C-alpha positions in Angstrom: -18.2 29.7 0.8 -16.5 26.3 0.6 -13.5 25.7 2.9 -10.2 25.5 1.2 -8.1 22.3 1.7 -4.6 21.7 0.5 -3.4 18.2 -0.1 0.4 17.7 -0.3 1.2 14.7 -2.5 -0.6 13.4 -5.6 0.1 9.7 -5.1 -2.7 7.3 -4.7 -3.3 8.3 -1.0 -3.2 12.0 -1.8 -5.5 11.6 -4.8 -8.0 9.6 -2.8 -8.0 12.2 0.0 -8.5 15.0 -2.5 -11.4 13.1 -4.0 -13.0 12.6 -0.6 -12.6 16.2 0.4 -14.1 17.4 -2.9 -17.1 15.2 -2.4 -17.7 17.0 0.9 -17.9 20.2 -1.0 -14.5 21.6 -0.2 -12.3 23.6 -2.6 -9.2 21.4 -2.9 -5.7 22.2 -4.2 -3.2 19.4 -4.6 0.5 20.2 -4.5 2.8 17.8 -6.4 6.3 18.4 -7.9 6.4 15.1 -9.8 4.0 13.1 -11.9 0.5 12.4 -10.6 0.7 8.8 -9.3 4.5 8.8 -9.4 6.8 8.0 -6.5 5.8 5.1 -4.3 2.5 4.7 -6.2 4.3 4.0 -9.4 6.9 1.8 -7.8 4.4 -0.6 -6.1 2.9 -3.9 -7.2 -0.7 -2.6 -7.1 -1.8 -5.6 -4.9 -5.1 -5.0 -3.2 -4.7 -7.3 -0.3 -6.5 -7.9 3.1 -3.8 -8.1 5.8 -4.4 -9.2 9.4 -1.2 -8.3 11.2 -3.4 -6.4 13.7 -7.2 -5.8 14.2 -6.7 -2.2 13.0 -4.8 -3.3 9.9 -7.5 -6.0 9.2 -10.3 -3.4 9.5 -8.5 -0.8 7.3 -7.5 -3.2 4.5 -10.8 -5.0 4.5 -12.9 -1.8 4.3 -10.6 -0.4 1.7 -11.1 -3.4 -0.6 -14.9 -2.9 -0.2 -14.4 0.7 -1.4 -12.1 -0.4 -4.3 -14.9 -2.8 -5.4 -17.4 0.1 -5.3 -15.1 2.3 -7.3 -14.1 -0.4 -9.9 -17.0 0.1 -12.3 -16.0 3.7 -12.8 -12.3 3.1 -13.3 -10.8 3.4 -16.8 -9.8 0.1 -18.5 -6.2 1.2 -18.2 -6.4 1.0 -14.4 -6.5 -2.8 -15.0 -8.6 -3.5 -11.9 -9.2 -7.2 -11.4 -9.8 -9.7 -8.6 -7.3 -12.4 -9.3 -7.3 -13.3 -5.6 -4.3 -14.0 -3.3 -3.0 -17.5 -2.5 -1.0 -17.6 0.7 1.4 -20.6 0.5 2.4 -22.7 3.4 5.8 -24.3 3.0 6.0 -26.2 6.3 3.9 -27.4 9.3 4.4 -24.2 11.3 3.1 -22.1 8.5 0.2 -24.5 7.8 -0.8 -24.2 11.5 -1.3 -20.5 11.0 -3.8 -20.9 8.2 -6.9 -21.5 10.3 -6.5 -18.4 12.6 -5.9 -16.3 9.5 -9.0 -17.7 7.8 -11.0 -17.0 10.9 -9.8 -13.4 11.1 -10.7 -12.9 7.4 -14.1 -14.4 7.9 -14.8 -12.2 10.9 -14.0 -9.2 8.6 -16.5 -10.5 6.1 -13.9 -11.7 3.6 -14.1 -15.1 2.0 -11.1 -17.4 2.5 -10.7 -21.1 1.8 -8.1 -23.6 3.1 -6.3 -25.7 0.5 -4.5 -28.9 1.2 -1.3 -29.8 -0.7 -3.1 -31.6 -3.5 -5.6 -28.7 -4.1 -2.7 -26.2 -4.0 -0.8 -28.2 -6.7 -4.0 -28.5 -8.8 -4.8 -24.8 -8.7 -1.2 -23.6 -9.2 0.7 -26.5 -10.8 3.8 -24.4 -11.4 4.6 -24.2 -7.7 7.2 -26.6 -6.5 6.3 -29.9 -5.0 6.4 -30.5 -1.3 4.4 -27.5 -0.2 1.9 -28.1 2.6 -1.1 -26.2 1.5 -2.4 -22.7 1.4 -5.1 -20.1 2.0 -7.0 -18.7 -1.0 -8.6 -15.2 -0.6 -10.6 -14.8 -3.8 -11.7 -11.1 -3.2 -8.1 -9.7 -3.2 -7.2 -7.9 -6.4 -4.7 -5.7 -8.3 -4.9 -2.3 -9.8 -2.5 -0.2 -11.9 -2.4 2.6 -9.3 -0.9 5.5 -11.3 -3.9 5.4 -13.6 -6.3 5.1 -10.6 -4.6 8.1 -8.9 -5.0 10.2 -12.1 -8.6 9.2 -12.4 -9.4 10.1 -8.8 -7.7 13.5 -9.1 -9.1 14.4 -12.4 -12.7 13.6 -11.4 -12.3 15.4 -8.0 -12.1 18.7 -9.7 -9.2 19.6 -7.5 -6.7 22.2 -8.7 -3.2 20.8 -9.3 -0.2 23.0 -8.5 3.2 21.8 -9.8 5.6 22.8 -7.0 7.4 21.5 -3.9 6.4 22.5 -0.4 9.3 24.0 1.5 7.5 25.1 4.7 4.4 24.4 6.7 3.0 27.0 9.0 -0.4 27.2 10.8 -2.9 26.9 7.9 -0.3 28.0 5.4 1.8 26.3 2.9 4.9 27.9 1.3 6.1 26.6 -2.1 9.5 26.6 -3.8 8.1 29.0 -6.4 7.6 31.6 -3.8 3.8 31.2 -3.6 2.0 30.8 -0.2 -1.3 29.1 0.0 -3.7 29.6 2.9 -6.1 26.8 3.8 -8.4 25.7 6.5 -6.9 22.3 6.4 -3.6 21.0 5.1 -3.4 17.2 4.5 0.2 15.8 4.4 0.1 12.7 2.2 3.6 13.0 0.7 4.8 9.5 1.9 8.5 9.3 2.6 9.0 13.0 1.8 6.8 14.0 4.8 9.7 13.7 7.2 11.4 16.7 5.6 8.4 18.9 6.4 7.5 17.3 9.8 10.7 15.8 11.2 8.9 15.0 14.5 7.0 12.1 12.8 8.0 8.6 13.7 8.7 7.6 10.1 11.5 5.9 8.4 12.1 5.0 4.8 11.9 1.3 3.7 13.2 0.4 0.3 11.9 -2.5 -1.8 12.9 -4.1 -5.2 10.6 -5.3 -8.0 11.3 -7.1 -11.2 9.0 -7.7 -14.2 9.7 -10.6 -16.5 9.4 -10.9 -20.3 6.6 -13.0 -21.5 7.1 -16.7 -21.7 7.8 -17.6 -18.1 5.7 -19.8 -15.8 1.9 -19.2 -15.8 0.1 -18.5 -12.5 -3.4 -17.5 -11.7 -3.2 -15.8 -8.3 -1.1 -13.4 -6.5 1.2 -15.8 -4.7 2.7 -15.0 -1.3 4.5 -17.2 1.2 2.8 -17.4 4.6 6.2 -16.6 6.1 5.9 -13.1 4.6 4.9 -11.3 7.7 7.4 -13.2 9.8 10.3 -12.2 7.5 9.1 -8.6 7.1 8.6 -7.8 10.7 11.0 -10.1 12.5 13.8 -7.5 12.7 15.3 -4.4 11.0 17.6 -6.6 9.0 17.3 -6.8 5.3 14.8 -9.5 4.3 13.2 -11.1 1.3 10.0 -13.1 0.7 8.2 -14.9 -2.1 5.6 -12.6 -3.8 4.7 -13.0 -7.4 1.9 -11.3 -9.3 0.6 -12.5 -12.7 0.0 -9.7 -15.3 -2.6 -9.9 -18.1 0.2 -9.7 -20.6 1.6 -13.0 -19.5 4.5 -11.3 -17.6 5.2 -11.8 -13.9 5.9 -9.1 -11.3 8.3 -10.4 -8.7 9.0 -9.2 -5.1 9.6 -8.7 -2.4 12.5 -7.2 -0.4 12.8 -4.9 2.6 15.6 -2.6 3.6 15.7 0.3 6.0 18.0 3.2 5.6 18.9 2.7 2.0 17.9 5.5 -0.4 19.9 4.8 -3.5 17.7 4.2 -6.6 20.2 1.6 -7.8 19.4 -2.0 -7.1 21.2 -3.8 -4.3 22.3 -6.6 -6.5 23.1 -9.2 -3.7 19.7 -8.6 -2.1 18.0 -8.8 -5.5 19.7 -12.1 -6.1 18.4 -13.4 -2.8 14.9 -12.2 -3.6 14.9 -14.0 -7.0 16.4 -17.1 -5.5 13.6 -17.1 -2.9 11.0 -16.7 -5.7 12.5 -19.5 -7.8 12.5 -21.8 -4.8 8.7 -21.6 -4.8 8.2 -21.2 -8.5 11.1 -23.1 -10.3 9.9 -22.1 -13.7 11.2 -18.6 -13.0 14.7 -19.8 -13.7 13.8 -19.9 -17.4 12.3 -16.4 -17.4 14.1 -13.2 -18.5 13.9 -9.9 -16.8 12.5 -6.9 -18.6 13.0 -4.3 -16.0 14.1 -3.9 -12.4 13.4 -0.9 -10.1 13.4 0.2 -6.5 10.9 2.2 -4.5 10.7 3.9 -1.1 8.0 3.3 1.5 7.3 5.3 4.6 7.0 3.1 7.6 5.9 3.6 11.2 7.0 1.5 14.3 3.8 -0.4 14.5 3.3 -0.9 10.7 0.0 1.1 10.7 -0.5 4.4 8.9 -0.9 7.8 10.7 -4.3 9.2 9.8 -5.9 12.3 11.4 -5.0 15.7 12.9 -1.5 16.5 14.0 -2.0 17.1 17.7 0.5 20.0 17.9 0.0 21.6 14.6 -3.5 23.2 14.2 -5.0 22.7 10.7 -2.5 20.0 9.7 -3.8 16.5 9.0 -1.8 13.4 8.3 -2.4 10.5 5.8 0.9 8.7 5.6 3.1 5.9 6.9 1.4 3.1 5.0 4.6 1.2 4.3 3.7 -1.4 1.6 -0.1 -0.9 1.9 -0.6 2.6 0.6 -2.4 1.4 -2.6 -4.6 -1.1 -0.8 -5.5 1.3 2.1 -5.8 4.6 0.1 -9.6 4.7 -0.1 -10.1 3.6 3.6 -7.6 6.3 4.6 -9.5 8.9 2.7 -12.7 7.8 4.4 -11.2 8.2 7.9 -9.9 11.6 6.9 -13.2 12.7 5.6 -15.0 11.6 8.8 -12.5 13.7 10.8 -13.4 16.7 8.7 -17.1 16.5 9.0 -18.0 13.8 6.5 -20.0 10.7 7.1 -19.0 8.5 10.0 -16.6 5.6 9.2 -16.5 2.2 10.9 -12.7 2.7 10.8 -12.9 5.5 13.3 -13.2 2.9 16.0 -9.5 2.2 15.5 -6.6 4.4 16.6 -4.6 5.6 13.6 -3.7 8.9 15.3 -0.2 10.2 16.0 -0.7 10.2 19.8 -0.9 6.4 19.8 2.9 6.2 19.8 3.1 8.2 23.1 0.5 5.8 24.6 2.4 2.8 23.3 5.6 4.1 24.9 3.9 4.6 28.3 2.7 1.0 28.3 5.9 -0.5 26.9 
């Protein structure tokens, strides 16, 4: 008889995990109180991006993009999967100096990446302001409309969907707010920011971000555009931060980010921070000043101290597995996360298993600090 697995959360990570477990022949139940692909999945940009903040992050995001490319032919048209590529923009000499090491890291991971000088950057993306120093073009990066992808993964997995909220986790049992209790060999917690309510011992905190989508008629860009100072601004401190990040939509609209705030849970925009974010974007892309906003929203991300997700068994809770803490990379890393989880539960070996995504790593980091 197939083992029963319960997955808590039907966002893109939970749906990917459910699909992987179902492929292994397990009987899967997914618990979700809200819409499939809702929450952080619906609030994100859908950028599929290789990131190299650490060797583990590079491996996870690079492998995940390979898996997205394999999945792409089966995705519905409404998932809007496409490889528009990412263009990392250098605004000064310091950022320009970081391009070659970044290119080398990408190439080591098997990802194409080409250096652009200032003239090439202006030719490829003429709407960018003058005076920029160059950039790094990563053509294999892409975008996907993640809510549709999550629904596709879940529907094709054959998993049962239970509309409820989990109120308690016990050893190999899940209690729901409707009074039902489910027994399972494995319980996968993939509920993002809400996981802290069930497992308060996890080193997670909520990070809020803002996004804005424009009306049609603004500047036209071809690539996902990100400033090379993005990681520096995002990880420099716990202070509120903004960075230039713009994604072109097939409709001719632009999706504009990004901001980062810890400890704020209101769904209402932080208007001063939003103005800072938009001013930052317009500094790089002056034509945005003539664009009109169609919609503004916020979203919550679940972040860990080292900006890597937690994937694998909970060392102190038998039968409980974790797939959370992706911060802003949950959509990118969903398929790689599911591959790691499947390997832990008897599936095919994954090259990502060479990296430490487990919960115990934080204890080891504290010892060596």
